[in-house]
N, C-alpha and C positions, 0 to 999 in steps of 0.2 A: 518560648517554651520549647523543651525538647519533645519531639514527636516520635522518638524511638520507643519500641516496646520495653516494658519493664525487664530488668535482668532475669528474673525467674522465667518469663516467657521466652526470652532469648535462649536461655539455657535449654529449655524444653524443645525449642525448635532445633537447636544444635544437636541435641541427643537424638532427634529424629532424622538428622542428616539434612537439615534445611538451613541455608545460610541466607542472610538478607544483606542487600547492598542498596544504598541510596545515592545513585550518582546525581550530580549536579550539572546543570547546563553551564557552559563556559560563558563568561561575561562577553556581550557583544553590544554594538549599537543597535538600539531598538526604535524603529520609526515611530510607533505609537507612544513613546515617551519622549518625542521631540529629538531623537538621535542620541539620547543619553544612554550610557552603558548600564545594561542590566543582565542578570543571569537569566536568559530565556533560551529555550531549545531552538527557536528559529525566529526570524524576523517576520514582519507582516507588512503587507502593502495596503494602505487605505483604512483598514479597521479590522474588526473582528468578524464581520460577516463573511460566510463561506464563499460569497460570490466574488470577493477580492482575490486577485491572483496570488499564487503561492510563491513564496521566496525560496526557490528550489535550491540555491547555493547553500543557504544556511541550513536547510534540511539535509543535504548531502553531508555537510561538516558534522552535524549532530549524529546522524546515522553512523557515520564512521567512528565517532566517539563510543557509541554504543557497541558497534561491532568490535572495537578493541577491547571493551569490557567483557564481552562474551568470549573472545579469544583468551583473555587472561583467566577467566573462570575455567574454561576447558583445559588450558595449560596446567592449571592448578589441580586438576583431577576431577572436575564436575563434568559429568556426562551431559551433553548437549540436551538430550531429552529431559533432563531434570532442571533445566533452566526455564524460568517464566520471566517475561519482561512486560511490564505494563506501567500505567500511570494515570494520573488525573489531569484533565484539561490538556495543556500543551505536552505534558509528559505522555499522556495517553496517545495523542496524535503522533508523537515521535516513535512510540512503540509500534504503531501501525506502519510508519515509514520505514522503520528498521526491518520489519517482517517482509516488506515489499522489496526492499533494496539490497538486503544482505543474501549472500549465497548460503549462509548458515541456516540449518534447520534447528529450531529450538523447540522445547515441549510445549510452550503456550505463550500467547501474546494477548494482552487485554487492554482495553481503554474504557475509562469512565468519564462521562461528561466531556467528550472529545469530538472533533470533527476533522475532516480533510476538506481543503479548499475544493471547490467544484472543478477547477482546472488542475487539480493535483496530478503529479507525476504518477502517483499510485493508481488513480482511476484510469489514466491512459494506459498503463501497463496491464491492469485487469481487463480492460476492453480489448486490447490486442490479444492477450492470452485467451480470452473467451472466444474470440473470432477464430483463433487458431485451433483451439481444443474443443469447444462446444460441450465441454463436460463439467463446467463450473470451475470455481477458483478456490484455492485453499483459504484465501483471506476472507471469504464470505461465510 
């Protein structure tokens, strides 16, 4: 089934200056599916538990994909502060990864039913930034 909003709602959003984009993850080999190719934002080691290590390379690749999308939106005239990026599950985790990895400042980032691995690059960067700044981190 199509999960897009009905045309009338899309028209109302467009009239308010709001555009929606539904990016898809690129197909990649996914360890949890026995190495089968699947459209997932990142690969996993071991399982779903946050204690398993992060697959940083696939995170970097997907964060770059989202960075390119934001670049295209800005080039098309959307002000960065008017861009919100978020998602559910893996998509939400990728939104958090984008926020931590990108040099771009956007209006909002949200994640629903998502997590970061305990050894995540994001946590490492936040800890380092907290040690340097002692004033908190914009991601929290």
